[in-house]
LOFI-907927 format. One line per field, with one value per residue: residue number from 1; residue in one letter; chain; y, x, z of N, C-alpha, C, CB in turn. Coordinates in steps of 0.2 Angstrom, whole numbers, plus 5000, padded with zeros to 4 digits. Each point is the difference from the previous one (the first is absolute). Glycine has a CB too. Layout:
% residues N
i	NUM_...
aa	A_...
ch	A_...
ny	Y_...
nx	X_...
nz	Z_...
cay	Y_...
cax	X_...
caz	Z_...
cy	Y_...
cx	X_...
cz	Z_...
cby	Y_...
cbx	X_...
cbz	Z_...
***
This chain:
% residues 85
i	1_2_3_4_5_6_7_8_9_10_11_12_13_14_15_16_17_18_19_20_21_22_23_24_25_26_27_28_29_30_31_32_33_34_35_36_37_38_39_40_41_42_43_44_45_46_47_48_49_50_51_52_53_54_55_56_57_58_59_60_61_62_63_64_65_66_67_68_69_70_71_72_73_74_75_76_77_78_79_80_81_82_83_84_85
aa	F_K_N_A_F_N_E_K_Y_F_P_R_S_V_R_L_Q_K_Q_R_E_F_L_K_L_E_Q_G_N_K_T_V_A_E_Y_E_A_E_F_M_K_L_S_K_F_A_S_A_F_K_T_D_E_D_S_K_A_R_K_F_E_G_G_L_R_A_N_I_M_Q_Q_V_V_P_F_E_L_P_T_F_G_A_V_L_N
ch	A_A_A_A_A_A_A_A_A_A_A_A_A_A_A_A_A_A_A_A_A_A_A_A_A_A_A_A_A_A_A_A_A_A_A_A_A_A_A_A_A_A_A_A_A_A_A_A_A_A_A_A_A_A_A_A_A_A_A_A_A_A_A_A_A_A_A_A_A_A_A_A_A_A_A_A_A_A_A_A_A_A_A_A_A
ny	5035_4988_4989_5004_4997_4985_4994_5006_4997_4984_4983_4996_4996_5015_4997_4982_5008_5008_4991_4986_5010_5002_4987_5000_5020_5002_5015_4988_5004_5007_5004_5003_5013_4988_4994_5016_4997_4979_5009_5009_4987_4986_5008_5006_4980_5002_5008_5003_5013_5014_5003_4993_5023_4986_4994_5012_5001_4984_4995_5007_4991_4987_5011_5012_4989_4988_5012_5007_4987_5005_5015_4996_4993_5010_5010_4989_5012_5004_5006_4997_5016_4994_4995_5014_5007
nx	4918_5008_4998_5003_5014_5003_4985_5008_5011_4996_4995_4993_5023_5003_4987_5006_5017_4998_4997_5006_5011_4993_4999_5016_5000_5012_5003_5004_5009_4989_5013_4989_5002_4996_4989_4994_5004_4994_4985_4999_5004_4988_4986_4993_4996_4989_4991_5013_5006_4983_5001_5016_5011_5000_5003_5006_5008_5007_5012_5009_5001_5002_5009_5010_5013_4993_5003_4983_4992_5010_4992_4983_4993_4999_4992_4988_5006_4979_5005_5007_5001_5002_5002_5009_5006
nz	4929_5008_4994_4985_5003_5010_4990_4992_5006_5016_4990_5015_4995_5003_5010_5005_4998_5011_5008_4998_4997_5015_5001_4996_5008_5001_5001_4987_5000_5001_5008_5010_4987_4989_5011_4990_4982_5004_5014_4993_4991_5011_5012_4979_5001_5015_4992_5017_4997_4997_5013_5012_5002_5005_4986_4997_5011_5000_4989_5004_5014_4990_4990_5016_4998_5012_5002_4993_5010_5013_4999_5000_5014_5016_4993_5003_4987_5005_4986_4987_5003_5019_4988_4991_5006
cay	5002_4997_4993_5001_5000_4995_4994_5001_4999_4996_4995_4999_4998_5006_5003_4996_5000_5007_5000_4997_5004_5003_4998_4996_5005_4999_5006_5001_5006_5010_5002_4998_5003_4996_4993_5002_5005_4996_4999_5005_4999_4994_5000_5002_4994_4994_5004_5001_5002_5007_5003_4997_5002_4994_4996_5004_5002_4996_4999_5005_4999_4992_4997_5003_4997_5000_5004_5006_4999_4999_5006_5003_4997_5000_5007_4997_5005_4998_4999_5002_5006_4998_4995_5005_5007
cax	5005_5005_4998_5000_5006_5007_4998_5004_5009_5004_4996_4997_5004_5007_4997_5002_5006_5001_5001_5005_5006_4997_5001_5006_5005_5003_5005_5006_5005_4997_4996_4994_4998_5001_4994_4993_4997_4997_4992_4994_4997_4998_4995_4996_4999_4993_4992_5000_5006_4998_4996_4998_5007_5003_5006_5004_5004_4999_5003_5008_5005_5003_5005_5006_5006_5000_5002_4996_4993_5001_5002_4993_4994_4996_4997_4995_5000_4996_5002_5006_5004_5006_5007_5002_5003
caz	4995_5003_4999_4992_4997_5000_4994_4994_4997_5003_5000_5009_5003_5004_5007_5005_5000_5004_5006_5004_5001_5007_5008_5002_5003_5008_5002_4999_5001_4996_5005_4998_4997_4996_5000_5001_4992_4994_5004_4996_4992_4998_5004_4998_4997_5006_5001_5008_5004_4997_5005_5007_5005_5004_4997_4997_5005_4999_4994_5000_5005_4999_4995_5001_5000_5008_5007_4998_5001_5007_5004_4996_5002_5005_4999_4996_4995_4997_4994_4998_4999_5008_5000_4998_5002
cy	4997_4994_4998_4999_4996_4994_5002_5000_4998_4993_4997_4994_5005_5002_4994_5000_5004_4999_4995_4999_5005_4999_4996_5008_5002_5006_4997_5004_5007_5000_5001_5006_4996_4995_5004_5003_4993_4998_5001_4997_4992_4998_5005_4992_4994_5004_5000_5004_5010_5005_4995_5003_4996_4995_5003_5002_4993_4995_5004_4998_4992_5000_5007_4993_5000_5005_5006_4997_5000_5007_5003_4995_5001_5006_4999_5005_5000_5004_5000_5006_5002_4998_5003_5005_4996
cx	5007_5001_5000_5007_5005_4996_5003_5006_5002_4995_5001_5007_5006_4997_4999_5008_5002_5000_5001_5008_4999_4997_5006_5006_5004_5003_5006_5005_4999_5001_4993_4997_4996_4995_4991_4998_4997_4990_4998_5000_4997_4995_4996_4996_4996_4997_5001_5004_4999_4999_5003_5009_5003_5002_5004_5006_5005_5006_5005_5002_5000_5003_5007_5007_4999_5000_4996_4994_5001_5000_4991_4992_4997_4995_4993_4999_4990_4998_5005_5004_5001_5002_5006_5005_5005
cz	5002_4998_4992_5000_5004_4998_4995_5000_5009_5001_5008_5002_5003_5004_5006_5001_5007_5006_5003_5000_5007_5004_5001_5002_5002_4999_4994_5001_4998_5005_5003_4997_4992_5002_4998_4993_4996_5006_4997_4994_5000_5004_4993_4996_5007_5002_5011_5000_4998_5005_5008_5003_5004_4997_4996_5001_5001_4994_5000_5005_4998_4995_5002_5003_5009_5004_4998_5004_5006_5004_5000_5004_5007_5001_5000_4995_4997_4992_4993_4997_5008_4997_4994_5002_5006
cby	5011_5006_5001_5007_5011_5005_4997_5006_5012_5011_4999_5000_4990_5004_5011_4993_4997_5006_5008_4996_4999_5005_4999_4986_4999_4988_5003_4997_4992_5005_5003_4992_5009_5004_4991_5002_5012_4992_5000_5011_5009_4997_4997_5015_5003_4991_4992_4990_4986_4994_5004_4984_5009_5003_4991_5001_5009_5005_4996_5010_5009_4994_4991_5013_5004_4992_4995_5006_4994_4989_5003_5001_4993_4994_5006_4992_4998_4997_5001_4989_5003_4997_4989_4996_5011
cbx	4994_4998_4992_4990_4996_5009_4990_4993_5003_5007_5001_4982_4996_5008_4993_4988_5000_4995_4996_4991_5002_5001_4988_4997_4996_5001_4998_4996_5005_4990_5008_5000_5008_5012_5008_5002_5011_5017_5000_5001_5012_5011_5005_5007_5012_5004_4987_4998_5010_4993_4987_4989_4997_4993_4995_4992_4989_4987_4992_4998_4996_4993_4990_4991_5009_5004_5014_5005_4994_5007_5016_5010_5005_5009_5009_4995_5017_4998_4993_4997_4996_4997_4991_4992_4987
cbz	4998_5006_5012_4996_4996_5010_5002_4998_4986_5006_4985_4998_4994_4991_4993_4999_4986_4993_5000_4999_4987_4997_5001_4990_5000_5003_5015_4995_4999_4991_4997_5008_5008_4996_5014_5013_4999_4992_5007_5005_4993_4996_5015_4999_4990_5006_4983_5004_4999_4991_4989_4998_5000_5008_5001_4997_5005_5006_4995_4993_5010_5005_4988_5004_4988_4999_5003_4988_4992_4996_4995_4985_4991_5003_4994_5010_4994_5013_5008_4999_4987_5010_5004_4998_4997
***
């Protein structure tokens, strides 16, 4: 059902644009909560990150501001939830 819905209401061009936005997503001047919300919204369009927790965690870490990323990366947290916490 989800695939049929997305095919009908989200043209391929829109889905590809959202995938590109997700791949370029960084925290920037957003709070971590705002970054997480945007990350979750856009991750729906990046199928590779839906099931692979490690890839999702690494992508989220990589988009954090440098000062936050430096504090998180050394822990080598295995899941998105662990990185978020």
